[in-house]
N, C-alpha and C positions, 0 to 999 in steps of 0.2 A: 484021463487024457482029454483035452479039449477037442471037440469035434465041431467045426464050423458048420458043416452041413446039417447037423442035428438042430443046432440053434436056429439056423435059417428056416428049417422046416417048422419049428415051433412058432416062430414069428409069423409065418404065413397062415397059421391056423387062426381064424377069426370068425367067431360065431355071429358077430354083429358087424357086418361090413361097414366101413366108414365111407361117408360120402366125400366127394371131391370138393375141396374148398372153393374151387372156381365155379362149381355148379350150384353153390348155395346163394340165396338171396336174403339179406338182412333187412327187415322192415321194422317200423315203429310199432305196428300192431303186434308183431311177433314178440318184440321185447316187452310190451305191455302184458301180454298173456303170460310170458315167462315170470315176470315179477308177481303177477296175481297168483300164479301157481305156487311160487315159493312162499308167499305170504299165507296162502291157504294151508300149505303143508305145515308151516310153523305154528299157525293157530291150532290146527288139529293136534299137533304133537304136544303143545303146551296144555291144551285142554285135557287130553288123555293123561298127561303127567299129573295135573292137578287132581283129577279124579282118583288117580292111583295113590297119592299121598294123603288124601282126605279121609277123615274118620266117618264111619257110618253111624248115624244116630237112629236108634230104634225107640219108639214110644210104646209103652205097654200100660194097660190099665187092668189091675187085678183086684178082686174082691176078697176081703179078709173073711173067710168062712169059719174061722175058729170059734167054737162055742164057749170056750173057757174064759175066765176073767182076763181082761186086757186093759192096760192103763196107758195114758198119755201124760207127758209132762208139759206143763205150760210155764214158760219162763217170762216173767214180767218185771218191768222197771218203770214205775210211774211216780210222778210227784203231784201233790195237791198244795198249791201255794197258800190257800186260805182255809184249810181244814186241819185241825190238830190230829195227831195220830190216835189219841184216845177216843176220838169221835168216829173213827172209821172201822168198818168190819168187812170181811171178805166171806162170801157164801158161795157154795157150789151146789147146783141142782141139775139133775139129768133125767132123761126119759125113763130110765130104769127104776126111778123112785128114790135113788140115793140122794141124801140131803146132808151136807156138811156146812155147819153154820159157825160164824165167827172163828175162822181158821187162823191159827197162830203158827202152826208147825211149818217150818221151811220158809217162813216169811219174816222179813225184818222191817220194822217200822222205825224210821229215824226222823227226828224233829228238824224242821227248817225255820230259819229266821225270816224276817220280812223281805229279805233280798234273795230268798231261795237258797241260802247257804246252810250247810249242815251245822247243827249246834252240838256242842259237847255238854251233855247233861252232868249235873252234879252227882257224885257217887252217892247212892242211896241203898240201904239194905231193904229191898222189897221182896225178899224171899219169904215164902209162907212155910211155917214149921210143919213137919210131917203130921203132927197130932192136932194141928189147929183146925177148929170147926167154927166158922163164922156164923153169927146169928142171922136168921132169915126174918126176924122180927114178926113172928107169928105165922109165917108161911112155910115152915119147915116141911110139912107134909107134901107140899107141891114142888119142893126142890128135888133135883135128880138124885143127889147124894145125901139129902137131909141137911146139908151145910151150904152156906152162901159165903164164899170167901172173896168174891168180887162184887162190884157194883152191878155188873151185868147179871150175875146169878140171882141177886136179890130182886131185881126188876122183873126178870123172867118168872120167878116164883110168884110174885105179886100178880102178874098178868094171868098166870094160870089159875090163880085163886079168884080172879075177877075183881081184884082190888086195884085202886089207883096208887101207884108208888109216890112217895114224897122223898126225893133224893136228899133233901136237907136233913132228914132224920136218920139216914143210913150212914154209919161210920165208913163203910167200904166206899161209898160214893164221895164222901167228904175227902178221904185220903187220896182217891184217884184224882179229884178235881185239883187238890193242892199240888199233886205231882205234875199235872198237865200244865199248870201255870208256869212251870219252868221249862216247858218244852216248845217254846216258840209259837208260831202262828200257822205253820204248814207242816207237811209230812212227806217224806220220801218212802215209798213202799216198793220193795224189791225182794225177789226170791222166786220160788217155784210152787206150783200146785200139781198134785197128782189126781187125775180125773179118769173116769171110765171112758173107754173108747166107744161112746154112744152119743146120740144127740143130746146136747145139754148146754149149759152155760154157767158162767160165774159172774157175780156182780160185786162191786165195791160201793158201799153206801154209807152215809152218815147215820148217826143215831144208834139204835139197837134193835135186834130182832124181836118180833112178837109172834108166837106160834099159837094159832087158834084152830084146833082140829087139823084139817089139811091145808089151811091157809098159812101163807108165809107173808107176814107184814113187817113194816118198818115204822118204828116210833121215832119221830124227829122233833118231838116237842121241846126237848132240852136244847137242841140246836137252834130252833126258832126263837126261844127265849133269849138266847145270847146274841141273836141277830146275825148269826153266821150262816148265810144262805148261799154262799159262793162255792159252787162245786167245780170251779175251774180246775183243769188237770192237763198234764203233759205226759204223753206216752213216749217214753224214751226208747223202750224196746218191748215188744210183745211177740213171742215166738211159740208156736204150737208144735210139739214133737221135737225130735232130736235135730238140732241145727246141723247143716252141712255146708260145705264150701260153696260160696256163691249164692246162698239162700238170702232172701231179703223179705222181711215181713212188711206187708202193705200198711200196717198200722203204726209201724215205728216212726218216731218223730212227729206224731200227730199232736196238735196243740189246740185245745178248746178253752178259751178264756171268756168267762161270763162277766160282762161289763155291768149287768143289772143284778141287783141283790134279790134274785128270785131263784127258787129251786128249778133245776132243769134235769131232765132224764136223758142221758146220752146212751145210745145203743149202737153196738158195733157187731157185725156179723162176719164170720170167717168160716171157710170150708177147708177142713184139713184132709189131705189126700194120703196121709201116712197109714 
């Protein structure tokens, strides 16, 4: 049942008594303070809301204390406009003493024409038979396996013996040279390298390796004779470790063109935090 007296009593209960309109005075300064107060409240609210929905980013630096073997993958994609694939080799050396020379595994060498376009080589049967043992031309005892199946192996055996190799006398070198004549003027090198997670480096050089004791040298005599001294290169991509979303290598899209026909040594340094 509706009871007017109860409703009237509730209406009369006022914890915050209202002022009488006739007693209030409206001024411009009061309106200005009200506007400033509302703007300040809106700013504080929006700022707190922004902090509430924002993600917290934490930066941590940890040291890999594992003592067991650990490897890193280096992914590379480079082109050499004026060096043939047969004249390039990739070596890896690190502080632990590991030395991997003339690496072919997981690397692809593709010939380029004078315009930097890929060439399609003629099909050739270049497979070596399982029982084949190439001659080292008198330096068999200095060869690793007693056989020299490639031009590189013959020259390395000769240098270990202290002899000067004459490539024109070696069948392996003659066959390799004939094959390279069909492979354009440049080379696209791409693939991956697996290295130890220690201080070290890898290099791509023309010519071939010469090992004398603990020294690691490069013989570029054959390159100089041919007058090919242009080591211009383009680094399309060079990534250390496992790529992740948003990662960007600082060396990617690096271009070094040698306008003078002289050998230049290019060095790049990267610090990997993986």
